[in-house]
C-alpha positions as CSV (number, residue, x, y, z in Angstrom):
1,M,16.8,13.7,0.4
2,L,13.8,15.2,2.2
3,I,14.4,18.8,3.5
4,R,11.0,19.7,4.8
5,F,7.3,18.9,4.3
6,I,4.4,21.3,5.0
7,A,0.7,20.4,5.2
8,E,-2.3,22.7,5.7
9,N,-6.0,22.0,6.1
10,F,-5.5,18.3,5.9
11,L,-6.7,15.8,8.6
12,S,-5.4,17.1,11.9
13,F,-3.3,19.9,10.3
14,N,-5.2,23.2,10.4
15,K,-2.7,25.9,9.7
16,E,0.6,25.4,8.0
17,T,2.4,22.5,9.8
18,E,6.0,21.7,9.2
19,F,8.3,18.7,9.7
20,N,11.9,19.0,8.6
21,M,15.2,17.2,8.4
22,L,17.3,20.4,8.9
23,T,20.1,20.3,11.5
24,G,19.8,22.3,14.7
25,D,22.6,24.0,16.6
26,I,24.0,20.6,17.7
27,R,27.6,19.6,17.5
28,R,27.6,16.1,18.8
29,L,27.3,13.0,16.5
30,P,28.4,14.9,13.3
31,E,28.4,11.5,11.5
32,H,24.5,11.7,11.7
33,V,24.6,14.6,9.2
34,Y,24.8,14.8,5.4
35,K,26.9,17.8,4.5
36,F,26.0,19.1,1.1
37,S,27.6,22.2,-0.5
38,K,24.7,24.5,0.4
39,I,22.8,22.6,3.2
40,D,23.2,20.1,6.0
41,L,20.5,17.4,6.5
42,L,19.9,14.8,9.1
43,K,20.2,11.1,8.2
44,S,17.5,10.0,10.6
45,A,14.5,11.2,12.6
46,V,12.2,9.6,15.2
47,I,8.7,11.0,15.9
48,Y,7.0,10.5,19.2
49,G,3.5,11.3,20.4
50,A,0.3,10.0,21.9
51,N,-2.2,7.9,20.0
52,G,-4.2,10.3,17.8
53,A,-1.6,13.1,18.0
54,G,-1.1,13.1,14.2
55,K,2.1,11.2,13.6
56,S,0.5,8.9,11.1
57,N,-1.3,11.8,9.5
58,L,2.0,13.3,8.5
59,I,3.0,10.1,6.8
60,M,-0.4,9.9,5.1
61,A,0.0,13.4,3.8
62,M,3.4,12.7,2.3
63,E,2.3,9.5,0.7
64,L,-0.8,11.2,-0.7
65,L,1.3,13.8,-2.4
66,Q,3.4,11.0,-3.9
67,S,0.2,9.1,-5.0
68,I,-1.1,12.3,-6.7
69,I,2.1,12.3,-8.8
70,L,2.0,8.6,-9.5
71,E,-1.7,8.6,-10.4
72,E,-1.4,12.0,-12.2
73,T,-4.6,13.3,-10.7
74,I,-5.9,14.9,-7.4
75,D,-9.1,13.0,-7.8
76,I,-7.8,10.5,-5.3
77,V,-8.0,13.1,-2.5
78,R,-11.1,12.4,-0.4
79,S,-13.5,15.3,-0.2
80,D,-13.6,15.1,3.6
81,S,-9.8,15.2,4.1
82,F,-9.8,18.8,5.2
83,F,-9.5,19.9,8.9
84,R,-13.0,19.4,10.1
85,L,-12.8,21.0,13.5
86,A,-13.0,24.5,12.1
87,N,-14.9,26.2,9.3
88,N,-12.5,24.9,6.7
89,E,-14.8,23.2,4.2
90,R,-14.4,26.0,1.7
91,K,-10.6,26.3,2.2
92,P,-8.0,24.5,0.0
93,I,-5.7,21.7,1.1
94,K,-2.1,22.5,0.7
95,F,1.0,20.3,0.4
96,E,4.6,21.5,-0.1
97,V,7.8,19.6,0.0
98,E,11.4,20.6,-0.3
99,F,14.0,18.0,-1.3
100,L,17.3,17.3,-2.9
101,S,17.4,15.4,-6.2
102,D,20.8,14.7,-7.7
103,G,22.2,17.3,-5.3
104,V,19.8,20.0,-6.5
105,G,17.3,21.6,-4.2
106,Y,13.6,21.9,-5.2
107,A,10.4,23.1,-3.7
108,Y,7.2,21.6,-5.1
109,G,3.7,22.4,-3.9
110,L,0.0,22.1,-4.6
111,Q,-3.1,23.9,-3.4
112,M,-6.4,22.1,-4.3
113,F,-10.1,22.3,-3.6
114,D,-13.0,20.1,-4.8
115,S,-10.9,18.2,-7.4
116,V,-9.5,21.4,-8.8
117,I,-5.9,22.5,-8.6
118,L,-5.9,26.2,-7.5
119,E,-2.1,26.6,-7.5
120,E,0.9,24.5,-8.3
121,W,4.6,25.5,-8.3
122,L,8.1,24.2,-8.7
123,F,11.1,26.3,-7.6
124,K,14.8,25.5,-7.8
125,L,16.4,26.3,-4.4
126,H,19.6,28.2,-3.9
127,F,19.5,28.3,0.0
128,G,20.1,32.0,0.3
129,K,23.1,32.1,-2.1
130,K,20.8,33.9,-4.5
131,A,17.1,34.1,-5.1
132,D,15.2,30.8,-5.6
133,E,14.6,30.2,-9.3
134,I,11.1,29.7,-10.6
135,I,10.6,26.6,-12.9
136,F,6.9,27.0,-13.3
137,E,3.9,28.5,-11.5
138,R,0.3,27.6,-12.2
139,K,-2.8,29.4,-11.0
140,L,-6.5,29.2,-11.5
141,K,-7.9,32.5,-12.8
142,K,-11.2,34.0,-11.8
143,N,-12.8,32.8,-15.0
144,G,-12.0,29.2,-14.2
145,Q,-9.2,29.0,-16.7
146,G,-5.7,27.9,-15.7
147,S,-2.7,30.2,-16.2
148,L,0.9,29.0,-16.5
149,K,4.2,30.8,-16.1
150,L,7.4,29.2,-17.0
151,G,10.8,30.3,-15.6
152,P,12.9,32.9,-17.6
153,K,15.3,30.2,-18.9
154,Y,12.3,28.4,-20.6
155,S,10.8,31.6,-22.0
156,L,13.7,33.0,-24.0
157,T,12.6,32.5,-27.6
158,P,9.3,32.9,-29.5
159,K,9.2,29.1,-29.7
160,D,9.5,28.8,-25.9
161,K,6.7,31.2,-25.4
162,L,4.5,29.4,-28.0
163,L,5.2,26.1,-26.2
164,A,4.1,27.7,-22.9
165,E,0.9,28.8,-24.5
166,V,0.3,25.3,-25.7
167,Y,0.9,23.9,-22.2
168,E,-1.5,26.4,-20.8
169,E,-4.2,25.4,-23.3
170,I,-4.0,21.7,-22.4
171,L,-4.0,22.2,-18.6
172,E,-6.6,20.0,-16.9
173,A,-8.2,21.1,-13.6
174,D,-7.4,17.8,-11.7
175,K,-4.0,16.9,-13.3
176,P,-0.7,18.3,-12.0
177,F,1.4,20.1,-14.5
178,L,4.4,18.3,-13.1
179,T,3.0,15.1,-14.6
180,L,1.9,16.7,-17.9
181,I,5.3,17.3,-19.3
182,K,6.6,14.2,-21.0
183,E,9.4,15.8,-22.9
184,K,12.9,15.7,-21.4
185,K,13.5,19.3,-22.3
186,I,12.8,20.7,-18.8
187,K,15.4,18.9,-16.8
188,E,14.2,20.3,-13.4
189,I,10.6,19.0,-13.9
190,R,12.0,15.6,-14.8
191,Q,14.3,15.5,-11.7
192,A,11.5,16.7,-9.4
193,R,9.0,14.2,-10.7
194,T,11.5,11.3,-10.4
195,W,12.2,12.1,-6.8
196,L,8.5,12.4,-5.9
197,E,7.8,9.1,-7.5
198,K,10.9,7.1,-6.3
199,G,12.6,9.1,-3.6
200,L,10.1,8.2,-0.9
201,L,9.4,4.7,0.4
202,F,6.6,4.1,2.9
203,L,6.1,1.2,5.3
204,Y,3.1,0.6,7.5
205,P,2.3,-1.9,10.3
206,G,1.4,-5.3,8.9
207,M,3.3,-4.8,5.7
208,Q,5.6,-7.7,4.8
209,Y,8.5,-7.9,2.4
210,A,7.2,-10.3,-0.3
211,G,10.3,-10.0,-2.5
212,L,12.8,-11.9,-0.3
213,V,13.0,-15.0,-2.5
214,E,13.4,-13.2,-5.8
215,H,15.9,-10.8,-4.2
216,F,17.9,-13.8,-2.9
217,L,17.9,-15.5,-6.3
218,N,18.9,-12.4,-8.3
219,D,21.2,-10.6,-6.0
220,S,23.9,-12.5,-4.1
221,K,25.1,-9.3,-2.5
222,F,21.7,-8.8,-0.9
223,K,21.6,-12.5,0.3
224,D,25.1,-12.2,1.9
225,F,24.1,-8.9,3.5
226,T,20.9,-10.3,4.9
227,N,22.7,-13.4,6.4
228,E,25.5,-11.3,7.8
229,I,23.0,-8.9,9.5
230,M,20.8,-11.7,10.8
231,A,23.7,-13.6,12.3
232,S,24.6,-10.4,14.2
233,F,21.3,-10.5,16.1
234,E,20.6,-13.0,18.9
235,T,17.6,-14.6,17.1
236,G,19.1,-18.1,16.8
237,I,19.1,-17.9,13.0
238,K,22.4,-18.7,11.5
239,D,21.4,-18.6,7.9
240,I,18.4,-17.9,5.6
241,D,18.2,-19.6,2.2
242,V,15.8,-20.6,-0.5
243,Q,14.4,-24.1,-0.8
244,T,13.0,-25.5,-4.0
245,I,10.1,-28.0,-3.9
246,D,7.6,-29.5,-6.3
247,I,4.4,-27.5,-6.5
248,D,2.4,-30.6,-5.6
249,L,4.2,-30.8,-2.3
250,F,3.4,-27.2,-1.5
251,F,-0.3,-27.2,-2.2
252,G,-1.2,-30.9,-1.3
253,E,-4.4,-32.6,-2.3
254,D,-6.8,-30.3,-0.4
255,N,-5.9,-27.1,-2.4
256,S,-6.0,-28.4,-5.9
257,S,-8.1,-25.5,-7.2
258,E,-5.6,-22.9,-6.0
259,K,-2.8,-24.9,-7.5
260,E,-4.5,-25.0,-10.9
261,R,-5.1,-21.3,-10.8
262,I,-1.4,-20.7,-10.0
263,L,-0.3,-23.1,-12.8
264,K,-2.3,-21.2,-15.4
265,R,-0.5,-18.0,-14.3
266,I,3.1,-19.3,-14.3
267,K,2.8,-21.3,-17.5
268,T,2.7,-17.9,-19.3
269,G,6.2,-17.1,-17.8
270,E,4.8,-15.2,-14.8
271,I,6.2,-15.5,-11.3
272,A,3.4,-15.7,-8.7
273,S,3.7,-14.8,-5.0
274,I,1.9,-17.5,-3.0
275,G,1.2,-18.6,0.6
276,D,-0.5,-16.9,3.4
277,N,2.2,-14.3,3.8
278,R,3.2,-14.2,0.1
279,R,6.8,-14.9,0.9
280,A,7.0,-18.0,-1.4
281,I,7.0,-17.8,-5.2
282,A,5.8,-20.3,-7.9
283,M,7.5,-20.4,-11.3
284,I,8.5,-22.7,-14.1
285,E,12.1,-23.9,-13.8
286,N,13.6,-26.2,-16.4
287,G,10.1,-27.0,-17.7
288,K,8.8,-27.9,-14.3
289,A,6.4,-26.1,-11.9
290,V,8.2,-25.5,-8.6
291,V,7.8,-23.4,-5.5
292,K,10.7,-21.5,-4.0
293,K,10.3,-20.6,-0.4
294,P,12.6,-19.0,2.3
295,V,13.7,-21.2,5.1
296,S,15.8,-20.5,8.2
297,Y,18.6,-22.6,9.7
298,H,19.5,-22.9,13.4
299,V,22.4,-24.9,14.9
300,D,21.8,-27.6,17.4
301,S,24.0,-28.5,20.4
302,K,26.2,-30.6,18.1
303,G,26.8,-27.8,15.7
304,K,24.5,-29.3,13.0
305,K,22.3,-27.0,11.0
306,V,18.6,-27.6,11.4
307,K,16.0,-26.3,8.9
308,F,12.9,-24.4,10.1
309,E,10.0,-23.0,8.1
310,L,10.0,-19.2,8.3
311,F,6.5,-19.1,9.8
312,E,7.9,-21.0,12.8
313,E,10.0,-18.0,13.7
314,S,8.7,-15.4,16.2
315,D,6.8,-12.3,15.0
316,G,9.7,-10.2,16.1
317,T,12.2,-12.2,14.1
318,L,9.9,-12.0,11.0
319,R,9.5,-8.2,11.5
320,L,13.3,-7.9,11.7
321,I,13.6,-9.9,8.4
322,D,11.2,-7.4,6.9
323,F,13.5,-4.6,8.0
324,I,16.7,-6.0,6.5
325,P,15.8,-4.7,2.9
326,V,15.1,-1.3,4.5
327,L,18.7,-1.2,5.8
328,F,20.0,-2.5,2.5
329,V,18.1,0.3,0.7
330,L,19.3,3.0,3.1
331,I,22.9,2.0,2.7
332,N,22.9,1.8,-1.1
333,F,20.3,4.3,-2.4
334,P,19.6,8.0,-1.7
335,V,16.0,7.5,-0.8
336,T,13.9,8.6,2.2
337,V,12.4,5.6,4.0
338,I,9.4,6.4,6.2
339,I,8.1,3.8,8.6
340,D,4.9,4.2,10.7
341,E,4.9,2.5,14.1
342,I,8.2,0.8,13.7
343,D,7.9,-0.9,17.1
344,Q,5.0,-3.1,16.1
345,S,5.6,-6.8,16.7
346,I,9.3,-6.5,17.6
347,H,11.0,-6.6,21.0
348,P,12.3,-3.2,22.2
349,S,15.8,-4.5,22.7
350,L,15.9,-6.0,19.2
351,L,14.5,-2.8,17.7
352,K,17.0,-0.7,19.5
353,E,19.8,-2.9,18.2
354,F,18.5,-2.6,14.7
355,I,18.2,1.2,14.9
356,G,21.7,1.2,16.3
357,K,23.0,-0.5,13.2
358,V,21.1,2.0,11.0
359,Q,22.7,4.9,12.8
360,S,26.2,3.3,12.8
361,Y,26.6,2.9,9.1
362,P,28.9,5.9,8.2
363,N,28.5,5.8,4.4
364,K,24.8,5.1,4.0
365,L,23.1,7.1,1.2
366,G,19.5,7.3,2.5
367,Q,17.4,8.8,5.2
368,L,15.2,7.0,7.8
369,I,12.2,8.6,9.4
370,F,9.9,6.6,11.7
371,T,7.1,7.0,14.3
372,T,7.1,5.1,17.5
373,H,5.9,4.9,21.1
374,E,9.0,3.0,22.2
375,S,10.7,5.1,24.8
376,N,13.6,2.7,24.9
377,L,14.9,4.5,21.8
378,L,15.0,7.9,23.6
379,D,18.8,7.7,24.0
380,L,21.2,10.6,23.3
381,E,23.8,8.0,22.5
382,L,21.6,6.9,19.6
383,F,20.1,10.2,18.4
384,R,21.0,13.8,18.4
385,Q,18.5,16.2,20.0
386,D,17.5,17.5,16.5
387,E,16.7,14.0,15.4
388,I,14.1,13.5,18.1
389,W,10.7,15.0,17.3
390,F,7.3,15.1,19.1
391,A,3.8,15.4,17.7
392,E,1.2,17.0,19.9
393,K,-2.4,18.4,19.6
394,N,-3.3,21.7,21.1
395,K,-6.7,22.5,22.7
396,E,-8.2,23.1,19.2
397,C,-7.0,19.5,18.3
398,E,-4.5,20.8,15.8
399,T,-1.3,18.8,15.3
400,H,2.0,20.5,15.6
401,F,5.6,19.2,15.6
402,Y,8.6,20.2,17.5
403,A,12.1,18.8,18.0
404,L,13.9,18.0,21.3
405,S,16.5,20.6,20.3
406,D,13.9,23.2,20.9
407,F,14.4,22.5,24.7
408,D,17.5,23.2,26.8
409,V,18.6,19.6,27.4
410,R,21.8,18.3,28.8
411,T,23.3,15.4,27.0
412,D,23.4,13.3,30.2
413,L,19.7,13.8,30.9
414,D,17.5,10.8,31.0
415,I,15.3,11.7,28.0
416,R,13.1,8.7,28.4
417,K,12.2,9.7,31.9
418,G,11.6,13.3,30.9
419,Y,9.3,12.1,28.0
420,L,7.3,9.7,30.2
421,S,6.8,12.4,32.8
422,G,5.6,14.9,30.3
423,R,8.4,17.3,30.3
424,F,8.5,17.5,26.5
425,G,4.8,17.3,26.0
426,A,3.5,14.6,23.5
427,I,2.9,12.4,26.5
428,P,1.8,8.8,25.7
429,F,-0.9,8.8,28.4
430,L,-3.4,11.1,30.1
431,G,-2.6,12.4,33.5
432,N,-2.4,15.4,35.8
433,L,0.8,17.2,34.9
434,R,1.0,18.7,38.4
435,D,1.4,15.2,39.8
436,L,4.2,14.2,37.4
437,K,7.0,16.1,39.3
438,W,8.5,16.9,35.9
439,Q,10.4,19.9,37.4
440,Q,13.1,17.6,38.7
441,H,14.1,17.0,35.1
442,V,14.5,20.7,34.2
443,E,18.1,21.8,33.7
444,K,19.3,24.2,36.4
């Protein structure tokens, strides 16, 4: 579970800029909160803001930190990623994230400059019950050598101290120490790395779920879940299934070269995603090359099921199908799903219905964070005030974030009207604030 994320000197973030999933002083909709023994966290958050306000930069920063861990190097960080509207070219980029992994709180962070890690740290959080516990701290000394300090529990014996010296000797300037430790001895490092690698799932506009067919074939629970959800929306789809056809029928005579290329791949036992949207798969089944593709079924006036190709469905329906796995993951796994511009290619009413389903599942295990311009979701029946966030740039073009709970807002206020009129800042258009008559929305 994500607790908070901090970025500094990265893209539109100049000074330390924080986004968090901590609860505010809000008592309504308590089912929207995960109550852990030492901390309460929100299950969802929506981020609003004008184009260019920095919403996507937040997601890019979080994904970049994850990529650093997955790639085991900071060399993937572009040299011009720093905040370029100040004299920051000689200042380090900083990322820090706090999270829960298996119910244990951690804070992991990096400071880096010019492909060199200046500082790196991992702490075990105790949320004020007692002092946070150092797991390791790494710093670059003036002579250019790296220094490493392990926590007291890992520095008890002469063998422990010798091991720490060995680790310090093999430090590489561009490689995180978190990814260097392969042994299972330091449990906290293993837990933190696992969360950073697998605990965050990112979705961007244009991404399509290419695993639908394989997931249907291998998981009947997911197939039943998908059809149950789809049937609850007014899309006309009554059922989604997998159709198996001969590979020759799929490619036809005009695409023989592509067919031969795919045949070479699948004859080795590989399964290949094919088609313009990669939703179909080619494979060998019972010694024969076949294609398995998703199809939808509607019902005609006589109650007869009629098959449609999935590409015949609307963009909004296809986008909804792409979101079904997100809901499945949120319900069944303790991951944080982060979606940029969730409103792309989907009707506002359909999107609101989908978000309503996400919010209504009482026993889901994951978190959902998304950015949007869709003011139709600004509904205090759907979100608590601390779940609604705004991104805005100041006159120095620095992004900062703030929650609706920072304002004195009645629960019966039309939040959508207040947002569009600029009461909460982060307005989605340019205009003269004096002409917006936003005072009428101020609580007396």
